[in-house]
N, C-alpha and C positions, 0 to 999 in steps of 0.2 A: 410702478416694479420696475425694477432694475436686474438686469442678468449681471450672475460672475463669473468672471476670467475665471478662465478655468490654472490649477495651479503649477507650472511648471517643472519641472523636476532636473536636478542639479546633472554633474556626469555622475557623480558619487551614486545619488542612490539607480540610475540607471544600473550601474557596473554591479551593483549591489541587487538590485532587482533584476538583472541575466543569469545573476549566481546560485538564488535561491531557485530561478526557477530547474537551469541543472541537476544541480542538489536535489530539488525533490521529481522531477525525471529519475536521472542514476535512482535516488529511492525506489520508488515507483518499480523500473520495467526490475533492485531486484528481489522487491517484494512480491513482485507476481511469476520472478522465476518460480520464490520459493513456495507461492503458492502450488504450482504445476510442479514440485516436486512433492507438496502436502500431500497432494490431489493423487497421482502417480502409484504414491507410498499404499493410501487407500481402498486403492481397485490392487493393487499386489494382494490388500490384508484382504479383501473378501472375495478373490480367488482361490488364494493359501488356504484361508482356515474357513469358508464354506459355513456350513449354517454355527460356526460359533462365531461367527465375527462380530455377534455383536458385542461379546464378553473382549476378545481378542484385539479387536481392533476397533476398544471406543479413544483410548488417548489419541490419536490422528482421528477418530468422527469427528470430537471435540478441536478438538487443534482445525480444522479445516472446517467445521462449523465460526468457531471464533470471527474463522478471517473475514467469514464468505458476512456475518453480520458488522463485522468492520466497512463506515465508510471508507477507507483513506486505503484497503484492501493492506491492512499491518506496513504504511511505509509513513502512519504520522501526516499527520499537518503540516504540509508549507510555510516553512519560518525566513523573514526577511530580517539579515543581522546589517544594521544601522546600525 
């Protein structure tokens, strides 16, 4: 049984990986802040509309729910530009 040697990466590949990681980190931070804004707006809507919040805050509730269900929380998947 032979042991395979790990593939060494070129400088261009390493730079591309670092850029992709940085882009993803920025997108993730923006998505997290957007999620906080939607959550804050939803909280304000609940307080403002009281018992009518189910009808008045439906769009915000659905948007926040879709963000929660998304495994990447709205920032998309990491992409490598090589």
